[in-house]
SERO-4910 file (N, C-alpha, C, O; in steps of 0.05 Angstrom, whole numbers):
BEGIN
 pado doro    nc1    nc2    nc3   cac1   cac2   cac3    cc1    cc2    cc3    oc1    oc2    oc3
  Met    A    392   -118    693    404   -106    669    426    -87    677    422    -69    693
  Ser    A    449    -92    666    473    -71    674    460    -47    657    442    -48    641
  Gln    A    476    -20    667    473      4    653    485      5    627    507     -6    625
  Met    A    474     18    605    485     26    582    514     38    577    518     61    587
  Thr    A    531     28    566    557     38    564    561     58    543    541     63    530
  Thr    A    579     69    538    580     91    515    579     76    490    589     54    489
  Leu    A    568     86    471    563     75    445    583     84    420    590    107    418
  Thr    A    589     67    407    606     77    382    588     89    363    564     84    362
  Leu    A    603    106    343    591    119    324    567     99    305    544    104    297
  Gln    A    582     78    302    567     53    284    539     44    299    518     39    288
  Glu    A    544     44    325    523     34    343    502     56    347    479     48    349
  Gln    A    509     84    348    489     98    341    479    102    320    456    110    322
  Gln    A    489     99    294    473     94    271    456     76    267    437     78    251
  Phe    A    464     54    282    448     31    281    421     36    296    400     30    285
  Leu    A    422     48    317    404     55    338    381     80    322    357     83    326
  Glu    A    396     93    307    382    118    295    364    107    272    343    116    267
  Ala    A    376     82    258    361     67    234    339     52    248    318     50    235
  Phe    A    340     41    275    317     29    285    291     46    293    267     40    294
  Gln    A    305     68    297    282     92    313    265     96    288    241     92    287
  Gln    A    282    107    268    269    118    244    248     96    230    227    103    220
  Ala    A    257     65    231    238     45    217    219     41    238    199     27    232
  Ile    A    220     51    261    197     46    278    180     70    274    155     65    274
  Glu    A    186     94    270    166    119    259    157    115    238    132    119    236
  Thr    A    171    108    218    158    109    191    144     83    184    140     78    160
  Gln    A    136     63    204    122     35    199    138     20    181    125      5    167
  Ser    A    165     21    177    174      2    158    193    -18    174    210    -30    161
  Phe    A    191    -22    197    206    -41    215    193    -68    215    170    -71    221
  Asp    A    213    -92    207    207   -117    208    210   -132    228    193   -144    241
  Lys    A    240   -132    235    244   -147    260    276   -142    261    290   -138    241
  Met    A    286   -142    289    310   -143    293    323   -164    310    310   -172    328
  Ile    A    346   -174    307    361   -194    322    385   -186    336    404   -178    322
  Leu    A    387   -186    363    411   -179    375    423   -212    386    412   -228    401
  Ser    A    444   -214    375    458   -246    379    483   -238    396    490   -215    400
  Gln    A    494   -259    403    521   -266    422    520   -248    442    535   -229    442
  Tyr    A    502   -253    461    496   -236    480    523   -243    506    530   -266    512
  Glu    A    532   -222    515    550   -221    534    550   -205    558    571   -198    570
  Gly    A    521   -197    568    517   -186    593    519   -207    616    533   -227    619
  Glu    A    499   -195    633    497   -206    660    480   -225    664    481   -238    684
  Ile    A    458   -230    641    432   -244    647    444   -276    639    457   -283    619
  Asp    A    437   -290    659    447   -320    653    440   -338    632    416   -340    630
  Lys    A    453   -351    616    444   -370    593    429   -351    568    420   -363    548
  Leu    A    427   -325    572    414   -309    543    433   -314    524    457   -313    528
  Glu    A    419   -321    500    437   -322    475    430   -302    457    448   -291    445
  Lys    A    403   -294    453    399   -271    435    368   -268    437    352   -284    447
  Met    A    362   -241    423    336   -232    427    324   -222    399    336   -208    383
  Thr    A    301   -231    397    289   -220    370    267   -202    370    248   -212    381
  Phe    A    264   -181    362    243   -162    366    226   -156    339    235   -154    316
  Arg    A    201   -154    349    181   -151    332    158   -128    343    153   -124    367
  Val    A    144   -114    318    128    -96    335     95   -111    334     89   -118    311
  Ile    A     78   -116    352     52   -130    349     32   -110    356     40    -89    367
  Gln    A     10   -114    353    -18   -106    367    -28   -118    387    -32   -142    384
  Leu    A    -33   -105    409    -51   -112    431    -66    -92    442    -58    -72    454
  Gln    A    -96   -101    435   -117    -83    443   -111    -58    427   -110    -37    441
  Gly    A   -107    -55    405   -109    -28    390    -84    -13    393    -80      8    381
  Glu    A    -62    -27    412    -43    -10    420    -14    -23    401    -16    -46    391
  Gln    A      8     -8    397     31    -22    387     51    -28    411     56    -11    428
  Tyr    A     62    -50    412     82    -58    430    109    -69    416    109    -79    393
  Leu    A    127    -67    429    152    -81    418    159   -109    436    165   -112    460
  Ser    A    155   -126    415    154   -153    426    178   -161    429    193   -149    414
  Cys    A    191   -180    445    217   -191    447    215   -219    453    204   -228    473
  Leu    A    225   -231    438    233   -264    446    264   -267    454    283   -265    440
  Tyr    A    263   -271    478    289   -281    492    295   -311    487    280   -329    494
  Lys    A    314   -315    477    321   -346    473    348   -352    491    370   -342    487
  Tyr    A    341   -370    510    364   -378    530    365   -407    515    351   -416    496
  Thr    A    384   -415    529    399   -441    527    374   -465    532    369   -484    516
  Thr    A    362   -460    552    339   -479    561    308   -471    554    290   -488    552
  Gln    A    303   -445    550    280   -439    545    269   -412    525    288   -396    523
  Asp    A    256   -407    518    249   -386    504    222   -370    524    203   -381    534
  Val    A    231   -342    526    210   -326    538    206   -297    522    222   -283    510
  Thr    A    181   -293    526    171   -265    512    159   -244    528    143   -248    545
  Lys    A    168   -221    522    164   -202    539    150   -175    518    160   -171    495
  Asn    A    131   -162    526    121   -143    509    128   -112    521    124   -109    545
  Tyr    A    136    -91    508    144    -66    523    129    -40    507    125    -42    482
  Ala    A    124    -23    520    107     -1    509    128     14    488    153     14    492
  Met    A    118     23    469    132     35    447    155     57    458    178     62    448
  Thr    A    142     69    481    160     94    488    182     84    505    196    101    515
  Glu    A    188     53    509    211     44    524    224     27    505    242     12    512
  Ser    A    215     30    479    234     14    460    259     18    456    276      0    455
  Phe    A    263     45    452    290     53    444    312     49    471    336     43    468
  Lys    A    300     53    495    317     48    518    329     22    521    352     17    526
  Ile    A    303      1    514    309    -25    516    330    -34    497    350    -46    505
  Val    A    323    -28    468    346    -34    446    371    -22    450    390    -33    441
  Ser    A    374     -3    461    405     11    471    413     -1    487    436     -8    481
  Gln    A    405    -12    514    417    -26    534    425    -56    521    447    -66    526
  Phe    A    407    -68    505    417    -98    497    440    -95    477    458   -111    476
  Leu    A    438    -74    462    458    -72    438    483    -69    444    501    -73    428
  Ala    A    488    -59    470    512    -51    482    526    -78    493    551    -79    492
  Gln    A    512    -98    502    521   -122    507    516   -145    490    514   -167    500
  Cys    A    514   -141    466    515   -161    445    536   -155    422    538   -132    414
  Lys    A    554   -180    410    568   -176    389    561   -173    365    578   -170    348
  Gln    A    533   -173    358    520   -178    335    493   -166    335    478   -174    353
  Gly    A    480   -145    315    461   -140    317    447   -137    285    458   -122    270
  Asn    A    423   -150    275    414   -149    247    386   -132    249    367   -140    262
  Leu    A    388   -110    238    360    -95    234    347    -96    202    358    -85    183
  Phe    A    323   -110    202    308   -113    180    286    -93    173    267    -89    188
  Thr    A    287    -83    155    266    -62    148    254    -71    119    262    -91    107
  Gln    A    237    -56    112    227    -67     90    244    -59     64    239    -72     44
  Ala    A    262    -42     62    279    -37     41    307    -43     48    325    -43     30
  Gln    A    312    -50     76    343    -58     74    351    -73     99    334    -77    116
  Glu    A    376    -81    104    380    -95    128    407    -85    136    427    -87    121
  Leu    A    409    -73    159    434    -66    174    448    -89    190    435   -104    203
  Gln    A    478    -93    188    488   -113    204    508    -99    221    524    -83    211
  Leu    A    508   -104    247    529    -89    265    540   -113    279    527   -129    291
  Lys    A    571   -113    275    587   -131    285    612   -122    302    628   -105    295
  Arg    A    612   -134    323    633   -124    341    655   -139    347    647   -160    357
  Asn    A    683   -139    345    700   -156    359    720   -139    376    716   -116    383
  Lys    A    740   -154    382    759   -141    401    771   -113    390    774    -95    407
  Lys    A    777   -108    367    791    -88    356    770    -63    343    776    -39    343
  Lys    A    748    -72    335    731    -50    318    701    -63    318    693    -86    321
  Val    A    687    -35    314    659    -44    305    653    -37    277    661    -16    267
  Met    A    641    -53    266    635    -53    238    605    -55    230    594    -75    239
  Leu    A    590    -39    215    564    -28    205    562    -32    172    572    -17    155
  Lys    A    549    -52    168    544    -64    140    519    -58    131    503    -65    149
  Met    A    505    -45    107    481    -37     99    481    -49     74    497    -45     56
  Ser    A    454    -71     75    451    -77     44    417    -71     38    399    -70     54
  Lys    A    417    -68     13    382    -70      0    371    -97      0    385   -116     -8
  Ile    A    347    -99      9    328   -125      9    317   -126    -14    305   -106    -21
  Gln    A    319   -147    -31    300   -153    -53    281   -166    -41    283   -183    -23
  Gln    A    260   -157    -53    231   -175    -44    228   -208    -44    215   -220    -28
  Ser    A    243   -219    -66    247   -249    -66    267   -260    -48    268   -284    -43
  Ala    A    285   -239    -35    302   -252    -18    296   -250     13    310   -259     30
  Leu    A    271   -236     17    263   -241     48    251   -267     53    237   -283     39
  Pro    A    261   -268     78    247   -296     90    216   -296     82    206   -276     73
  Lys    A    201   -319     86    175   -321     77    155   -303     89    139   -288     78
  Asn    A    160   -309    119    141   -294    135    142   -261    130    123   -246    123
  Ile    A    168   -255    134    171   -222    126    163   -217     97    150   -196     95
  Ala    A    169   -229     74    155   -223     47    128   -224     51    115   -206     40
  Leu    A    114   -241     65     83   -233     67     74   -212     86     50   -205     84
  Asn    A     91   -200    105     83   -181    120     88   -158     98     69   -142     97
  Ala    A    106   -152     82    112   -134     68     88   -130     44     80   -109     35
  His    A     80   -155     36     60   -156     19     31   -144     29     17   -128     17
  Asp    A     27   -151     47     -2   -142     67     -2   -109     67    -22    -94     64
  Arg    A     28   -100     74     32    -70     85     25    -60     56      9    -41     56
  Thr    A     34    -68     33     35    -56      7      2    -59     -4     -8    -42    -19
  Lys    A    -11    -82      4    -40    -83     -6    -57    -65     12    -77    -54      1
  His    A    -52    -61     38    -67    -46     53    -64    -17     56    -82      0     56
  Arg    A    -33    -12     60    -29     21     66    -18     34     47    -17     59     48
  Tyr    A     -8     19     27      6     39      2    -18     41    -22    -40     30    -22
  Val    A     -9     56    -37    -27     68    -60    -27     45    -80     -4     38    -87
  Asp    A    -51     29    -93    -54     14   -109    -45     21   -136    -58     40   -146
  Gln    A    -30     14   -147    -19     25   -174    -38     24   -199    -32     36   -219
  Glu    A    -60      9   -196    -74      4   -216    -97     27   -211   -117     26   -225
  Ser    A    -96     47   -190   -115     68   -186   -117     84   -215    -98     87   -231
  His    A   -140     93   -218   -143    110   -243   -133    138   -242   -126    150   -263
  Phe    A   -133    148   -220   -123    172   -216    -93    178   -222    -84    200   -228
  Leu    A    -80    155   -218    -44    154   -223    -46    154   -253    -30    168   -265
  Gln    A    -59    146   -262    -57    147   -295    -67    168   -305    -58    172   -327
  Leu    A    -86    190   -296    -96    214   -301    -72    233   -290    -66    252   -304
  Leu    A    -60    228   -270    -41    249   -264    -12    241   -279      6    257   -276
  Gly    A     -9    224   -290     13    216   -307     33    205   -292     56    212   -295
  Ile    A     24    185   -273     42    172   -256     47    143   -270     68    131   -267
  Thr    A     26    133   -284     25    106   -298     13    111   -323     -1    132   -327
  Asp    A     18     93   -342     16     94   -369    -12     76   -374    -23     68   -354
  Ala    A    -21     72   -394    -45     59   -405    -43     32   -390    -62     22   -379
  Lys    A    -20     22   -391    -19    -10   -380    -13    -10   -350     -2    -29   -338
  Val    A    -19     10   -340    -16     17   -307     11      9   -297     14      1   -274
  Gln    A     31     11   -317     54     13   -307     67     39   -297     58     59   -308
  Ile    A     87     42   -279    102     69   -274    118     75   -292    136     60   -301
  Ile    A    110    103   -302    122    120   -322    153    121   -311    155    129   -288
  Pro    A    176    115   -325    201    111   -314    212    141   -305    229    143   -287
  Ser    A    204    161   -315    208    191   -306    198    196   -281    206    214   -266
  Met    A    177    180   -276    159    191   -253    161    165   -229    141    158   -216
  Ala    A    189    154   -226    190    133   -214    196    141   -182    189    129   -161
  Arg    A    212    167   -187    224    180   -156    194    192   -146    189    188   -122
  Lys    A    178    205   -160    150    212   -149    137    193   -136    125    197   -115
  Trp    A    137    166   -150    117    146   -138    130    134   -113    116    123    -95
  Lys    A    158    136   -112    171    129    -87    163    149    -60    157    143    -37
  Gln    A    164    172    -72    154    194    -53    123    192    -41    118    196    -17
  Ile    A    108    187    -58     76    186    -55     73    160    -31     61    162    -10
  Asn    A     86    141    -40     88    114    -23     96    118      5     81    111     24
  Lys    A    123    133      9    134    140     34    115    153     47    108    145     69
  Phe    A    103    178     34     84    197     47     59    183     61     50    191     82
  Ile    A     49    158     45     23    147     55     36    127     77     22    117     94
  Glu    A     59    125     74     70    102     96     71    116    125     61    105    145
  Ile    A     85    143    124     86    156    146     55    165    154     48    161    177
  Leu    A     37    177    134     15    183    145     -2    159    159    -18    165    177
  Ser    A      1    133    152    -15    111    158     -4    105    191    -19     96    208
  Gly    A     15    109    194     30    105    222     20    125    241     11    117    262
  Ala    A     21    155    235      5    175    247    -18    173    253    -27    177    276
  Leu    A    -33    165    230    -68    164    236    -74    141    260    -94    142    273
  Thr    A    -58    126    263    -64    108    288    -74    122    312    -94    116    325
  Gln    A    -56    143    316    -56    157    346    -78    175    346    -83    189    365
  Ile    A    -92    176    325   -118    200    325   -145    186    311   -166    199    311
  Gln    A   -144    164    302   -166    154    290   -185    137    311   -208    131    306
  Ala    A   -174    133    330   -190    117    352   -209    133    357   -231    123    361
  Glu    A   -207    165    359   -229    178    372   -241    190    349   -263    200    356
  Gln    A   -237    194    324   -247    205    302   -240    196    278   -218    199    268
  Gln    A   -263    180    264   -264    167    242   -266    188    214   -255    184    193
  Lys    A   -281    208    220   -283    229    198   -273    250    202   -282    267    218
  Leu    A   -245    255    181   -231    276    187   -230    299    164   -232    295    140
  Arg    A   -228    321    174   -225    345    153   -192    352    155   -177    359    174
  Ile    A   -189    347    126   -159    348    121   -152    377     98   -165    383     78
  Val    A   -136    386    106   -126    410     83    -97    412     77    -81    419     95
  Asp    A    -88    406     52    -60    405     39    -56    430     31    -68    436     11
  Phe    A    -40    449     43    -29    473     35     -8    466      9      6    446      9
  Gly    A     -8    483     -8     10    480    -30      8    453    -45     28    441    -52
  Ser    A    -15    445    -50    -19    417    -64    -10    409    -90     -6    386    -97
  Gly    A     -5    435   -107     13    434   -130     -7    413   -151    -32    416   -151
  Lys    A      4    396   -166     -8    378   -182    -29    355   -170    -45    342   -184
  Gly    A    -24    354   -146    -43    337   -128    -31    307   -120    -44    291   -105
  Tyr    A    -10    302   -130     -1    274   -129     -5    264   -100    -17    243    -96
  Leu    A      5    280    -80     -1    268    -56    -34    277    -43    -46    262    -28
  Thr    A    -41    293    -50    -71    301    -47    -86    280    -54   -101    272    -36
  Phe    A    -86    267    -78   -104    248    -86    -95    226    -73   -113    210    -66
  Ala    A    -69    219    -67    -58    189    -61    -73    190    -28    -88    171    -23
  Leu    A    -70    206    -11    -80    211     14   -111    204     17   -121    188     33
  Tyr    A   -125    220     -3   -154    216     -7   -160    191    -10   -176    181      5
  Asp    A   -148    176    -33   -153    153    -41   -145    131    -14   -161    114     -9
  Tyr    A   -124    132      1   -117    116     22   -137    120     45   -148    100     56
  Met    A   -142    143     52   -163    148     73   -192    136     67   -205    125     84
  Ala    A   -201    140     44   -228    133     34   -234    107     42   -254    100     54
  Lys    A   -211     89     33   -211     59     34   -207     50     66   -209     26     71
  Gln    A   -201     69     86   -195     65    116   -220     71    128   -223     60    150
  Met    A   -242     90    118   -258     97    131   -277    104    112   -272    100     88
  Lys    A   -302    116    120   -322    137    107   -304    158     94   -282    164    103
  Glu    A   -316    168     70   -298    188     61   -292    209     75   -310    220     88
  Pro    A   -265    218     75   -260    244     88   -261    267     73   -264    265     49
  Thr    A   -259    289     84   -262    322     76   -238    330     66   -224    339     83
  Val    A   -229    329     43   -197    338     37   -201    366     17   -218    369     -1
  Thr    A   -186    379     22   -182    406     10   -151    410     -1   -133    408     15
  Gly    A   -146    416    -26   -119    422    -32   -123    450    -41   -141    457    -57
  Val    A   -102    467    -29    -97    495    -32    -78    501    -50    -57    491    -43
  Glu    A    -76    514    -72    -58    517    -93    -62    546   -103    -85    556   -102
  Leu    A    -41    559   -111    -40    588   -117    -44    588   -148    -53    608   -159
  Asn    A    -35    563   -163    -38    568   -191    -66    557   -201    -73    534   -199
  Pro    A    -80    578   -211   -110    565   -222   -109    542   -241   -125    524   -238
  Lys    A    -90    541   -260    -86    520   -279    -85    492   -259   -100    472   -262
  Met    A    -71    493   -244    -66    470   -226    -95    461   -212   -103    438   -211
  Val    A   -107    483   -203   -132    484   -191   -154    466   -206   -164    446   -196
  Glu    A   -159    476   -231   -177    471   -248   -168    438   -253   -182    419   -246
  Phe    A   -146    435   -263   -134    410   -273   -143    387   -249   -152    364   -255
  Cys    A   -139    396   -225   -142    372   -204   -174    370   -199   -187    349   -195
  Gln    A   -182    392   -200   -210    389   -196   -224    373   -215   -239    356   -208
  Asn    A   -220    377   -238   -231    354   -261   -227    327   -258   -244    310   -263
  Ile    A   -196    318   -246   -191    291   -243   -208    283   -223   -221    262   -225
  Ala    A   -209    300   -198   -229    290   -176   -255    281   -185   -266    260   -177
  Gln    A   -263    299   -201   -297    291   -209   -293    267   -232   -311    250   -235
  Gln    A   -273    265   -245   -271    239   -262   -270    211   -245   -282    190   -250
  Val    A   -257    217   -228   -249    189   -208   -270    188   -187   -268    171   -170
  Gly    A   -291    205   -186   -313    202   -161   -300    207   -135   -310    196   -115
  Phe    A   -281    222   -133   -273    235   -110   -291    256    -96   -281    278    -92
  Asn    A   -312    253    -90   -337    266    -83   -324    286    -59   -327    310    -66
  Gln    A   -313    284    -38   -305    298    -19   -274    310    -21   -260    317     -1
  Leu    A   -267    312    -45   -241    322    -48   -241    342    -65   -247    336    -88
  Asp    A   -235    369    -60   -240    395    -74   -215    412    -73   -197    408    -56
  Phe    A   -213    429    -90   -188    447    -92   -190    477    -94   -203    487   -112
  Tyr    A   -176    491    -77   -184    519    -75   -157    536    -83   -134    531    -75
  Gln    A   -166    557   -101   -148    577   -106   -136    595    -89   -149    616    -86
  Gly    A   -117    594    -78   -105    609    -56    -81    597    -42    -67    579    -52
  Asp    A    -77    612    -16    -54    600     -1    -57    601     25    -79    607     32
  Val    A    -42    598     42    -51    596     72    -58    627     81    -70    630    103
  Arg    A    -53    645     69    -61    675     82    -93    681     66   -108    700     72
  Ser    A    -98    661     49   -125    672     34   -144    649     42   -168    653     39
  Tyr    A   -136    628     50   -156    601     50   -161    599     87   -142    590    100
  His    A   -180    605     98   -185    605    127   -204    581    135   -228    589    137
  Pro    A   -200    556    141   -220    534    142   -227    544    177   -212    556    193
  Glu    A   -251    535    179   -264    536    205   -258    508    225   -256    506    250
  Gln    A   -256    491    208   -248    466    221   -217    449    209   -212    447    185
  Leu    A   -207    442    222   -181    426    216   -173    405    233   -165    410    256
  Asp    A   -174    381    224   -162    360    239   -130    345    227   -117    330    241
  Val    A   -123    351    204    -98    345    197    -88    368    176    -98    370    153
  Met    A    -70    382    183    -55    399    168    -28    388    152    -10    377    163
  Ile    A    -30    394    127     -4    379    109      3    404     95    -13    416     80
  Ala    A     30    414     99     43    432     82     71    421     75     90    421     91
  Leu    A     72    412     52     98    398     39    112    422     24    101    430      4
  His    A    134    434     31    154    443      9    143    477      9    150    494     -7
  Ala    A    126    480     28    122    511     28    145    530     38    158    525     58
  Cys    A    150    549     24    173    560     22    178    577     44    158    590     50
  Asp    A    204    583     61    209    599     79    190    601    100    183    581    113
  Val    A    179    628    106    157    626    128    128    620    126    112    621    145
  Ala    A    122    613     99    100    602     92     89    569    110     68    558    114
  Thr    A    114    563    115    109    537    130    104    545    161     91    530    176
  Asp    A    114    566    169    106    580    193     80    586    196     69    581    218
  Phe    A     65    596    175     37    609    174     22    580    172     -1    578    182
  Ala    A     30    564    164     20    536    161     15    521    189     -6    510    197
  Ile    A     38    523    201     33    504    227     20    525    244      6    516    263
  His    A     21    547    241      7    565    262    -24    560    257    -40    559    276
  Thr    A    -32    558    231    -59    547    229    -70    523    239    -94    521    245
  Gly    A    -52    502    241    -56    478    251    -60    484    281    -81    479    293
  Ile    A    -41    493    292    -41    499    323    -65    519    327    -80    513    346
  Arg    A    -72    539    313    -98    552    321   -122    541    321   -140    548    336
  Leu    A   -124    523    305   -148    505    297   -150    476    314   -168    460    313
  Asn    A   -130    475    327   -128    453    346   -125    426    330   -133    405    339
  Ala    A   -113    429    304   -109    404    287    -95    378    305    -76    380    320
  Gln    A   -108    355    300    -96    331    310    -75    321    303    -64    306    319
  Met    A    -61    327    272    -40    322    265    -28    346    245    -43    359    231
  Ile    A     -1    349    245      8    369    230     31    357    218     48    346    233
  Met    A     35    359    191     55    348    169     67    369    155     55    385    141
  Cys    A     96    369    160    111    394    142    134    386    130    150    373    143
  Ala    A    139    390    112    163    384    101    175    412     81    172    416     57
  Pro    A    189    429    104    202    453     99    216    453     82    229    433     77
  Cys    A    221    481     63    245    484     46    246    515     43    229    531     52
  Cys    A    269    523     29    278    550     22    277    563     54    259    580     57
  His    A    289    560     70    295    575     95    307    596     90    330    592     81
  Lys    A    297    623     92    312    645     90    312    663    117    331    676    124
  Glu    A    289    661    131    285    684    152    314    684    173    323    706    180
  Leu    A    323    666    177    339    667    202    372    669    191    392    674    205
  Arg    A    373    666    167    404    663    158    418    689    161    441    690    167
  Pro    A    401    714    156    413    741    160    413    751    184    424    773    188
  Gln    A    400    739    203    402    743    233    426    728    249    437    736    270
  Leu    A    434    705    234    455    685    246    476    702    258    487    719    244
  Lys    A    482    699    277    509    710    297    525    686    312    520    679    335
  Ala    A    548    674    295    560    651    307    566    660    332    574    683    337
  Pro    A    562    637    354    577    640    374    602    633    376    609    614    362
  Thr    A    621    645    395    649    646    389    661    615    388    679    609    372
  Val    A    651    599    401    665    567    394    661    560    369    679    545    358
  Leu    A    638    569    352    627    557    330    636    576    306    630    572    283
  Gln    A    652    599    314    659    616    289    677    602    269    674    609    246
  Pro    A    699    579    277    708    568    260    699    557    237    710    557    215
  Met    A    672    546    245    653    523    231    635    545    218    635    544    193
  Leu    A    627    557    225    604    573    214    615    602    195    600    618    184
  Gln    A    647    603    194    653    620    177    654    613    147    661    629    130
  Phe    A    645    586    143    640    574    116    607    579    105    587    571    116
  Gly    A    607    589     88    573    596     77    557    572     81    541    570     99
  Ile    A    562    556     65    549    528     67    539    520     94    516    512     98
  His    A    564    523    117    557    512    140    538    532    157    522    525    173
  Ala    A    543    556    149    522    576    163    494    573    158    476    575    174
  Gly    A    493    565    126    464    561    118    449    535    128    424    532    130
  Gln    A    465    520    134    458    490    142    448    489    170    429    476    179
  Gln    A    467    511    185    455    517    212    432    531    219    415    526    236
  Ala    A    433    553    202    405    567    198    379    547    194    358    547    207
  Glu    A    385    533    176    363    519    169    354    493    189    333    480    189
  Met    A    378    488    206    374    466    228    357    484    252    334    479    260
  Leu    A    373    506    259    358    524    274    328    532    274    315    534    294
  Thr    A    320    536    249    295    543    241    280    523    248    264    527    266
  Asp    A    282    495    234    267    478    244    260    464    269    239    454    277
  Thr    A    290    466    281    286    461    314    268    480    331    255    471    350
  Ile    A    268    508    324    252    526    337    224    519    332    206    524    349
  Arg    A    220    506    304    183    501    297    180    476    312    158    473    322
  Ala    A    196    458    316    187    432    330    186    437    358    169    426    371
  Leu    A    202    454    369    199    452    397    175    473    404    165    472    426
  Leu    A    166    493    385    146    506    392    119    486    388    101    490    405
  Leu    A    115    467    368     98    446    370     97    433    391     74    427    399
  Lys    A    123    425    407    123    409    431    109    427    453     89    417    463
  Ala    A    114    450    460    108    468    481     77    478    474     65    493    490
  Tyr    A     68    471    453     36    476    449     20    451    449     -4    449    441
  Gly    A     35    432    459     16    409    459     18    385    440      0    368    439
  Tyr    A     42    383    423     45    366    403     75    348    411     97    356    418
  Glu    A     64    316    406     84    302    401     97    307    377     82    308    357
  Thr    A    124    311    375    138    321    350    160    304    345    175    296    363
  Lys    A    163    298    318    184    284    308    195    298    288    180    312    275
  Val    A    222    299    282    234    308    255    256    283    247    272    270    261
  Phe    A    249    280    218    263    252    208    267    259    180    261    282    172
  Glu    A    278    239    163    286    237    137    257    233    123    244    214    132
  Phe    A    246    248    103    222    240     91    227    219     69    212    200     69
  Val    A    246    222     50    252    205     26    284    208     29    294    227     40
  Ala    A    295    191     19    325    190     15    334    214     -2    319    222    -19
  Leu    A    357    225      1    371    244     -9    373    245    -43    374    262    -60
  Glu    A    372    219    -41    377    213    -77    352    219    -93    352    223   -117
  His    A    329    221    -76    304    226    -89    299    251    -90    296    259   -113
  Thr    A    298    271    -70    300    297    -68    316    307    -49    323    291    -31
  Ser    A    325    336    -50    339    347    -28    325    364     -9    335    379      7
  Lys    A    297    358    -15    279    371     13    273    351     24    250    343     20
  Asn    A    287    338     40    277    308     52    269    310     83    265    289     95
  Lys    A    267    333     95    258    333    122    236    334    125    223    349    111
  Met    A    222    318    146    195    316    155    191    330    185    209    327    202
  Ile    A    171    343    189    164    346    216    133    338    219    114    347    208
  Leu    A    135    319    238    109    305    243    101    308    274    115    300    292
  Ala    A     75    320    276     67    324    301     34    321    311     15    333    301
  Thr    A     33    306    326      2    294    333     -4    308    362     15    311    378
  Lys    A    -24    314    366    -39    328    390    -40    311    415    -52    290    415
  Arg    A    -27    322    438    -24    304    461    -57    312    474    -70    332    469
  Lys    A    -65    293    488    -89    292    503    -90    311    525   -111    323    533
  Asp    A    -68    314    535    -70    328    562    -58    358    563    -51    370    583
  Phe    A    -58    367    539    -44    401    535    -62    409    549    -84    400    545
  Lys    A    -56    429    568    -66    453    579    -58    478    574    -75    495    568
  His    A    -32    485    576    -22    508    572      3    505    561     11    482    560
  Ala    A     19    528    548     46    523    531     68    517    558     68    526    580
  Asp    A     85    501    546    106    486    564    130    505    575    151    500    563
  Glu    A    132    524    592    149    539    598    177    534    598    194    551    595
  His    A    180    506    602    207    498    597    219    495    572    242    501    566
  Val    A    201    484    556    208    486    529    211    514    517    229    520    502
  Leu    A    195    529    524    198    556    515    226    570    525    238    587    512
  Glu    A    230    563    543    255    576    558    281    566    538    299    580    530
  Gln    A    278    537    532    297    522    514    302    544    483    323    551    472
  Ile    A    278    549    477    279    567    456    290    596    455    301    609    437
  Arg    A    284    605    484    297    629    483    328    631    482    344    647    472
  Thr    A    333    603    500    369    605    506    379    597    472    401    605    466
  Leu    A    367    586    456    379    583    428    378    609    416    398    618    407
  Lys    A    358    620    416    361    649    405    377    666    416    392    680    402
  His    A    377    667    441    400    685    449    430    675    444    446    693    443
  Met    A    439    648    440    457    637    432    472    647    407    495    655    405
  Tyr    A    451    646    384    453    654    359    448    681    349    453    690    326
  Gly    A    437    693    368    427    726    363    407    730    347    405    749    332
  Ile    A    386    709    350    356    709    334    339    730    351    334    731    375
  Gln    A    332    751    327    311    768    340    285    761    337    267    769    353
  Lys    A    280    743    312    250    739    309    251    715    292    269    712    275
  His    A    228    695    298    224    671    286    191    668    280    176    664    299
  Ser    A    182    669    252    157    677    248    134    665    267    117    677    279
  Leu    A    140    633    266    122    623    278    115    630    309     93    629    320
  Glu    A    142    636    324    139    645    348    122    668    349    105    667    367
  Leu    A    122    691    333    112    720    332     84    712    329     67    721    345
  Leu    A     76    694    309     48    685    302     37    678    324     16    689    330
  Leu    A     48    658    340     32    644    368     30    666    385     10    666    400
  Asn    A     48    690    387     47    710    408     26    734    395     20    754    408
  Asn    A     16    730    372      2    757    362     16    779    360      6    801    364
  Gln    A     42    776    353     61    795    348     73    800    317     92    813    311
  Trp    A     57    785    301     62    784    272     58    809    259     37    820    263
  Asp    A     78    823    241     73    846    224     65    839    202     77    818    197
  Gln    A     51    845    185     41    838    156     64    839    137     72    862    133
  Gln    A     76    822    126     98    822    110     89    802     84     69    788     85
  Asp    A    105    802     66     96    782     44    112    760     53    132    763     66
  Ile    A    100    734     44    112    714     54    118    696     28    109    698      5
  Gly    A    138    675     39    144    660     17    122    635      3    103    626     16
  Arg    A    127    629    -18    105    613    -30    117    586    -35    141    582    -29
  Lys    A    102    567    -45    109    539    -52    129    545    -75    127    565    -88
  Cys    A    152    524    -80    172    531    -93    156    510   -120    167    508   -142
***
């Protein structure tokens, strides 16, 4: 196989969509066709994700003019393999549960077209796969807790004003289900804490999903509002979720002794740092965060000379501070033994707080990665950052201050 050539913006967007579909478990298949590379008689490739001995692999069906050949690749190789072949094909079609992306290349330009997929329009085999995923992985619309939470009506139909929340719930469970495959092989009964659980939409959904996958998990929703805590506790009792409870407090006042999965969605400002620190400190196997209300780094930010024309605009400086805040969080997670991903949680049309940081514990972690810590020091020096709360907490250098709360 020849080395990968420089990719166009459209090709990069296609690859990013492929990677995100894999990470969020929404990938159905991908076809790369009109091959123009050096492999003799190769016409096209069809990629799918398969399970072999409990592990996921990217399976590729190579279609030659005279025969078909199947090869399976480790998921860690998938992006590299697809990138190399994409550069040598005139067309690519990526199918996910929600959309199709079509990339076409001619002598003059590269075109990328995106279209939403209606369930009835899917090929029969893809429609069946999507149905199976909905049945086994997503929330059952007839679940009684959805009616009690105000998501569905008496006829178990989604209330129109809650349609966006319903989509967010299902996307959350979709992401959770994919991440759980990395830790469930070793541990079937998990201790889960959801910091800032609010009205409990996601807390109930994750308990319901996991209870159907294993013996009842132990789940605690931590919420400051006492009325919300009482409301959620009553619903948990009504629907018989015996290992789901709610605690009035926040990440400062609730101190679990054991923690396997730490969730903190929309914990404001440095409250996210406290939550991540709790997860790392208690050796959580999974950490899920959707940060918001980034405030700590913005006043510290000093634009490097080359970026001053861009960061003179307040909106750009705010976006840069937000990206820098979450980059350092992700790098610290990597340094302390976690495989870490940062990706879109749900589309911007559903919520502006759409970033997810997902981290799963590596088995081989022994001590903090000095190379990654040096990357953090370089970034801080470049932007004039003096402090980052998660770093201070991990170094036992935190000074007691009031922290942000969930929006």
